[in-house]
C-alpha positions as CSV (number, residue, x, y, z in Angstrom):
1,M,2.2,-27.2,6.1
2,E,1.0,-23.7,7.1
3,S,-2.6,-23.6,9.0
4,E,-5.1,-21.6,7.1
5,H,-5.4,-18.2,8.2
6,R,-8.0,-15.9,6.6
7,V,-8.8,-12.2,6.7
8,S,-11.5,-11.4,9.4
9,T,-14.5,-9.3,8.9
10,L,-13.1,-6.9,11.4
11,E,-9.8,-6.5,9.5
12,L,-11.9,-5.9,6.4
13,F,-13.9,-3.2,8.3
14,F,-10.6,-1.6,9.3
15,D,-9.6,-1.6,5.5
16,L,-12.7,0.2,4.9
17,V,-11.7,3.1,7.4
18,F,-8.3,3.1,6.0
19,V,-9.6,3.6,2.4
20,F,-11.5,6.6,3.4
21,T,-8.0,8.3,3.6
22,I,-7.5,7.5,-0.1
23,T,-10.8,9.1,-0.8
24,Q,-9.8,12.3,0.9
25,L,-6.4,12.2,-0.9
26,T,-8.2,12.0,-4.2
27,V,-10.3,14.9,-3.3
28,L,-7.2,16.8,-2.1
29,L,-5.4,16.0,-5.4
30,A,-8.6,16.9,-7.6
31,D,-8.7,20.3,-5.8
32,D,-4.9,21.0,-6.4
33,L,-3.6,19.3,-9.5
34,S,-0.1,20.9,-9.1
35,L,3.4,19.6,-8.0
36,R,2.8,20.9,-4.6
37,G,-0.7,19.2,-4.2
38,A,0.9,15.9,-5.6
39,G,3.9,16.3,-3.1
40,Q,1.5,16.5,-0.4
41,V,-0.6,13.5,-1.4
42,V,2.6,11.3,-1.8
43,L,3.8,12.3,1.7
44,I,0.5,11.9,3.4
45,F,-0.3,8.6,1.8
46,T,3.3,7.2,2.2
47,V,3.0,7.9,6.0
48,L,-0.4,6.4,6.3
49,F,0.2,3.5,4.2
50,W,3.1,2.6,6.4
51,M,0.9,2.2,9.4
52,Y,-1.6,0.3,7.3
53,G,1.1,-2.1,6.4
54,G,2.1,-2.3,10.2
55,Y,-1.6,-3.4,11.0
56,A,-1.6,-5.9,8.2
57,H,1.4,-7.5,9.5
58,L,0.0,-7.2,13.1
59,T,-3.2,-9.1,12.4
60,N,-1.3,-11.7,10.3
61,Q,0.6,-12.6,13.4
62,V,-2.0,-11.3,16.1
63,P,-5.4,-12.4,14.9
64,P,-8.2,-10.1,16.5
65,D,-9.9,-13.2,18.0
66,R,-10.1,-11.8,21.6
67,T,-12.0,-9.0,23.0
68,V,-9.1,-6.7,24.0
69,R,-7.6,-7.1,20.6
70,R,-10.8,-6.1,18.8
71,V,-11.4,-3.2,21.1
72,L,-7.9,-1.9,20.6
73,L,-8.3,-2.5,16.8
74,M,-11.5,-0.4,16.7
75,L,-9.7,2.3,18.6
76,A,-7.1,2.3,15.8
77,M,-9.9,2.5,13.2
78,G,-11.1,5.6,15.2
79,A,-7.6,7.2,14.9
80,F,-7.4,6.4,11.3
81,M,-10.6,8.1,10.8
82,V,-9.4,11.2,12.6
83,C,-6.3,11.3,10.3
84,A,-8.8,10.7,7.3
85,L,-10.8,13.7,8.2
86,A,-7.6,15.8,8.7
87,V,-6.2,15.1,5.4
88,P,-7.5,18.1,3.4
89,T,-5.8,20.3,5.9
90,A,-3.0,18.1,7.2
91,F,-0.5,20.8,5.8
92,G,-2.5,23.6,7.6
93,A,-5.0,23.9,10.2
94,G,-5.6,20.4,10.6
95,G,-2.1,19.3,11.1
96,I,-2.1,18.8,14.7
97,A,-5.3,16.8,14.5
98,F,-3.9,14.7,12.0
99,G,-0.6,14.0,13.9
100,L,-2.5,13.2,17.1
101,G,-4.6,10.8,15.3
102,Y,-1.5,9.2,13.7
103,L,0.3,9.1,17.1
104,L,-2.7,7.2,18.6
105,T,-2.6,4.7,15.7
106,V,1.0,4.0,16.5
107,L,0.6,3.6,20.1
108,V,-2.4,1.2,19.6
109,H,-0.3,-0.9,17.2
110,G,2.7,-1.0,19.6
111,A,0.3,-2.0,22.4
112,L,-1.2,-5.0,20.3
113,F,2.3,-6.1,19.3
114,T,3.5,-5.8,22.8
115,Q,0.6,-7.9,24.2
116,A,1.6,-10.9,22.1
117,H,5.3,-10.5,21.6
118,G,6.8,-8.5,24.3
119,R,9.9,-6.4,24.2
120,G,10.8,-7.3,20.7
121,V,8.4,-4.8,19.4
122,L,10.7,-1.8,20.5
123,W,12.8,-2.3,17.3
124,F,10.1,-0.8,15.3
125,A,7.6,0.7,17.9
126,L,10.1,3.5,18.9
127,P,10.9,4.6,15.5
128,N,7.2,4.4,14.6
129,V,6.5,6.9,17.7
130,L,9.3,9.3,16.5
131,C,7.8,9.5,13.1
132,A,4.4,10.1,14.5
133,L,6.0,13.1,16.8
134,A,7.7,14.4,13.7
135,V,4.3,14.6,11.9
136,T,2.5,15.9,15.0
137,T,5.1,18.8,15.4
138,A,4.7,19.6,11.5
139,G,1.4,20.7,12.6
140,F,2.7,23.6,14.5
141,F,4.7,24.9,11.6
142,D,4.2,26.1,7.9
143,G,6.2,26.1,4.8
144,L,9.7,24.4,4.6
145,P,9.8,23.5,8.3
146,A,6.7,21.5,8.0
147,W,7.7,19.9,4.8
148,G,11.2,19.0,6.5
149,L,9.4,17.2,9.5
150,W,7.3,15.2,7.1
151,M,10.4,14.2,5.2
152,L,11.9,13.3,8.5
153,A,9.1,10.9,9.2
154,L,9.6,9.3,5.7
155,L,13.2,8.8,6.6
156,L,12.5,7.1,9.8
157,Q,10.1,4.9,7.9
158,F,12.6,3.8,5.4
159,V,15.2,3.2,8.0
160,T,13.1,1.0,10.2
161,P,13.0,-2.1,7.9
162,V,16.5,-2.1,7.7
163,V,16.9,-2.2,11.5
164,V,14.1,-4.8,11.8
165,Q,15.8,-7.1,9.2
166,R,19.1,-6.9,10.9
167,V,17.5,-7.8,14.2
168,A,15.8,-10.7,12.6
169,A,19.2,-11.8,10.9
170,S,21.0,-11.5,14.2
171,G,18.5,-13.5,16.1
172,A,18.6,-16.3,13.4
173,A,22.4,-16.3,13.4
174,E,22.9,-16.8,17.3
175,P,25.4,-19.5,17.7
176,E,24.4,-22.7,19.3
177,V,25.8,-23.1,22.8
178,A,25.7,-26.0,25.2
179,E,22.6,-26.1,27.4
180,T,23.9,-25.2,30.8
181,A,21.6,-24.6,33.9
182,E,22.5,-20.7,33.3
183,V,21.5,-21.0,29.9
184,A,18.3,-22.9,30.6
185,E,17.3,-20.2,33.2
186,T,18.1,-17.3,30.7
187,A,16.0,-19.1,28.2
188,E,13.1,-19.6,30.5
189,V,13.2,-15.9,31.3
190,A,13.2,-14.9,27.6
191,E,10.4,-17.4,26.8
192,T,8.2,-15.8,29.3
193,A,8.9,-12.4,28.0
194,E,8.6,-13.0,24.2
195,G,6.7,-16.3,24.0
196,P,7.4,-19.8,23.9
197,G,10.6,-20.6,21.7
198,Q,10.4,-17.3,19.8
199,T,13.3,-15.0,18.9
200,V,12.9,-11.5,17.6
201,G,13.6,-12.7,14.3
202,D,10.6,-15.2,14.6
203,Q,8.4,-12.4,15.8
204,L,9.1,-9.9,13.2
205,G,9.8,-12.0,10.2
206,G,7.3,-14.9,9.9
207,M,4.0,-14.1,8.1
208,N,1.2,-16.3,6.8
209,A,1.4,-16.4,3.1
210,A,-2.4,-16.8,2.3
211,H,-3.4,-14.1,4.9
212,L,-0.7,-11.6,3.7
213,V,-1.9,-11.9,-0.1
214,E,-5.6,-11.8,0.7
215,R,-5.4,-8.9,3.0
216,H,-3.6,-6.8,0.4
217,G,-5.8,-8.0,-2.4
218,L,-8.8,-6.8,-0.4
219,L,-7.3,-3.6,0.1
220,L,-6.7,-3.1,-3.4
221,I,-10.2,-4.1,-4.6
222,I,-11.6,-1.5,-2.2
223,V,-9.4,1.2,-3.5
224,F,-10.5,0.2,-7.1
225,G,-14.2,0.7,-5.6
226,E,-13.1,4.3,-4.8
227,S,-12.2,5.0,-8.6
228,V,-15.8,3.9,-9.4
229,I,-17.1,6.4,-6.9
230,A,-15.0,9.0,-8.3
231,I,-16.6,8.5,-11.7
232,G,-20.1,9.0,-10.1
233,I,-18.7,12.1,-8.1
234,G,-17.3,13.4,-11.4
235,V,-20.8,13.0,-13.2
236,G,-22.7,14.6,-10.3
237,S,-25.7,16.4,-11.4
238,L,-24.9,16.4,-15.2
239,P,-27.6,14.9,-17.4
240,L,-26.9,11.3,-18.4
241,S,-26.3,12.0,-22.0
242,P,-24.7,9.4,-24.6
243,G,-21.3,11.2,-24.2
244,I,-21.4,11.0,-20.3
245,A,-22.3,7.2,-20.4
246,G,-19.6,6.6,-23.1
247,G,-17.0,8.3,-21.0
248,T,-18.2,6.5,-17.8
249,F,-17.8,3.2,-19.8
250,L,-14.4,4.1,-20.8
251,A,-13.3,5.1,-17.4
252,L,-14.5,1.7,-16.1
253,T,-12.9,-0.1,-18.8
254,I,-9.6,1.4,-17.8
255,A,-10.0,0.4,-14.2
256,S,-11.3,-3.0,-14.9
257,A,-8.2,-3.6,-17.1
258,M,-6.0,-2.5,-14.0
259,W,-8.0,-4.8,-12.1
260,W,-7.4,-7.7,-14.4
261,M,-3.7,-7.3,-14.4
262,Y,-3.3,-7.8,-10.7
263,F,-6.1,-10.2,-9.8
264,V,-6.2,-12.6,-12.9
265,R,-2.7,-12.5,-13.5
266,D,-0.5,-11.7,-10.5
267,E,-2.3,-12.6,-7.3
268,G,-2.4,-16.4,-7.4
269,R,1.2,-16.6,-8.4
270,A,2.1,-14.1,-5.7
271,E,0.6,-16.4,-3.1
272,E,2.4,-19.4,-4.6
273,V,5.7,-17.6,-4.2
274,F,5.2,-16.6,-0.7
275,A,4.1,-20.0,0.3
276,Q,7.5,-21.4,-1.1
277,T,9.5,-18.7,0.7
278,P,10.8,-19.6,4.1
279,P,9.0,-17.8,6.9
280,E,12.1,-15.8,8.0
281,R,12.6,-14.4,4.6
282,R,9.0,-13.3,4.2
283,F,9.3,-9.9,5.9
284,K,11.9,-8.6,3.5
285,L,9.7,-9.9,0.5
286,A,6.6,-8.5,1.8
287,M,8.3,-5.0,2.4
288,T,9.4,-5.0,-1.4
289,A,6.2,-6.4,-2.8
290,Y,3.4,-5.1,-0.6
291,Y,4.9,-1.9,0.5
292,Y,7.4,-0.4,-2.0
293,A,5.6,-1.9,-4.9
294,F,2.2,-1.5,-3.6
295,L,2.7,2.3,-3.0
296,P,2.9,3.5,-6.6
297,M,-0.1,1.0,-7.4
298,L,-2.3,2.3,-4.8
299,L,-1.3,5.9,-5.5
300,G,-1.8,5.4,-9.4
301,I,-5.4,4.3,-8.7
302,A,-6.1,7.5,-6.6
303,V,-4.5,9.7,-9.2
304,F,-6.4,8.2,-12.0
305,A,-9.5,8.7,-10.1
306,A,-8.7,12.4,-9.6
307,G,-8.1,12.7,-13.2
308,V,-11.4,10.9,-14.0
309,K,-13.3,13.2,-11.5
310,K,-11.9,16.3,-13.5
311,T,-12.4,15.0,-16.9
312,I,-15.9,13.1,-17.0
313,G,-17.7,16.5,-17.4
314,H,-15.4,17.8,-20.0
315,L,-15.2,14.9,-22.3
316,G,-15.5,16.8,-25.6
317,E,-13.0,19.6,-24.6
318,H,-9.4,20.0,-24.5
319,L,-8.1,19.2,-21.1
320,H,-5.9,21.3,-18.9
321,T,-2.6,19.8,-18.3
322,G,-3.4,18.7,-14.7
323,P,-6.3,16.4,-15.6
324,A,-4.5,15.0,-18.7
325,V,-1.3,14.0,-16.6
326,A,-3.5,12.6,-13.8
327,L,-5.3,10.4,-16.1
328,A,-2.0,9.1,-17.9
329,G,0.1,9.4,-14.8
330,G,-2.1,7.5,-12.7
331,V,-2.3,4.6,-15.1
332,A,1.7,4.8,-15.5
333,L,2.2,4.9,-11.8
334,Y,0.0,1.7,-11.4
335,L,1.9,-0.1,-14.1
336,A,5.1,1.0,-12.5
337,G,4.2,-0.4,-9.1
338,D,2.9,-3.6,-10.8
339,L,6.2,-4.1,-12.7
340,A,8.1,-3.5,-9.4
341,F,5.8,-6.1,-7.8
342,R,6.4,-8.7,-10.4
343,A,10.0,-8.2,-10.4
344,A,10.1,-8.7,-6.6
345,L,8.3,-11.9,-7.0
346,G,10.1,-13.1,-10.1
347,I,7.0,-13.4,-12.2
348,G,6.4,-12.2,-15.8
349,P,6.5,-11.2,-18.5
350,A,7.1,-7.8,-18.1
351,R,7.7,-6.3,-21.6
352,Y,4.0,-5.7,-22.5
353,R,3.3,-3.7,-19.3
354,A,6.5,-1.8,-19.7
355,A,5.6,-0.8,-23.1
356,A,2.0,0.0,-21.9
357,L,3.5,2.4,-19.3
358,V,5.4,4.2,-22.0
359,L,2.3,4.4,-24.1
360,A,0.1,5.6,-21.4
361,L,2.3,8.5,-20.7
362,A,2.2,9.4,-24.5
363,T,-1.5,10.0,-24.2
364,V,-1.0,13.4,-22.4
365,P,-1.0,15.2,-25.6
366,M,-4.2,13.6,-26.8
367,G,-6.1,14.9,-23.8
368,T,-4.6,18.6,-24.0
369,S,-4.7,19.0,-27.9
370,W,-7.6,16.9,-28.6
371,T,-10.3,15.8,-26.1
372,G,-10.7,14.2,-22.8
373,A,-12.8,11.3,-24.4
374,G,-9.8,10.8,-26.9
375,Q,-7.4,10.2,-24.0
376,L,-9.7,7.8,-22.3
377,V,-10.0,5.8,-25.5
378,A,-6.4,5.8,-26.0
379,L,-5.7,4.6,-22.4
380,A,-8.3,1.9,-22.7
381,C,-6.7,0.7,-26.0
382,V,-3.4,0.6,-24.4
383,L,-4.3,-1.5,-21.3
384,V,-6.4,-3.9,-23.2
385,G,-3.9,-4.5,-26.0
386,A,-1.3,-5.2,-23.3
387,L,-3.6,-7.8,-21.7
388,A,-4.5,-9.2,-25.2
389,A,-0.6,-9.6,-26.0
390,E,0.1,-11.3,-22.8
391,G,-2.8,-13.5,-23.3
392,R,-1.2,-15.1,-26.4
393,H,1.7,-16.4,-24.1
394,P,1.2,-18.8,-21.2
395,S,1.4,-17.4,-17.7
396,A,5.1,-17.3,-16.9
397,E,6.3,-19.2,-13.8
398,P,8.4,-17.3,-11.5
399,A,11.9,-16.6,-13.1
400,E,14.3,-19.3,-12.2
401,G,16.9,-17.2,-10.7
402,A,14.3,-15.0,-8.6
403,A,12.5,-18.0,-7.4
404,A,15.7,-19.7,-6.2
405,E,16.7,-16.5,-4.3
406,T,13.2,-16.1,-2.8
407,V,13.2,-19.8,-1.6
408,T,16.9,-20.0,-0.4
409,G,17.6,-16.5,0.6
410,S,20.5,-14.4,-0.5
411,G,22.9,-14.9,2.3
């Protein structure tokens, strides 16, 4: 049975600093609700969230329970803060500062993993450094060369998990050999360099299930908090009229419904699935559920927050296309990520949320041809309706095929 490993206050402090980058991305998108602005937000956030995931994996295996580890983690927080401050100009004058902050984040991550696990970290530390160098180099260019270097950084990130999984698999598949004096000596050397009895697969694959789920749940709730702050920023110095109060209530209702979908319906079952999954299989499952699926969920909240910020002061007016698409697209992105999350873990049902995704996108014309308040009402009805429909059915257990594959592995 796994020992209990909870999220520390220092990790939560780290998350608060990281989430400031999402606040900055919301501001960036609200100021430029265009395809170009959306593309920049996606690239910046994807690169940053990769390293957030790296630190979540790090503290899962290397708890910050020693002075050196705490100091290095605080140094990484400072580097993330530099990245966050440079986000609004990451594709301009602040590109070099962003890249250098990101490079320091990567180096500290590698140093902390090396302290605990030795040479095995090179399989992912080197690609991370190359990614950071690509982002830093992009700061010296404008236009297509800069975009190309950012895309190269993303490519490196998406290739790295494949390499890590193959390394872990090859480590697990090493043939048994008779223990000779030479083999024993080799094992002793490896044990000294990489930790007692650990292969590279052990180092990169095993994850504590409770800590993994709790850490990402805390991140998600902090990001939801940013959507609440966006409501307040959108109101600003406007008089608190009945209309403004009603619009605020509607925006909070939508955010609350999205919260409900994950924290009431998904989080507990996610922890059950991870707890039942053999440790060597958890890295792949965590990448699918808490990186690839969480990306659109977190981006969706940020996009929705940008839409609220641009809408809350114009509730009785026709919305421009950008704010209307941000409101509907943010909710739809969140639902798409949540559906991917559920599919990865084999939990359901999915049909109500899939229908809600389509209906959310269909609210765009309501905002552009009617009013912002009308679109908020429609989105709230869609999400609350989906939750009510789900509530009529008992919570589904992990789908039999998916659960079996999760526990036994696919190969």
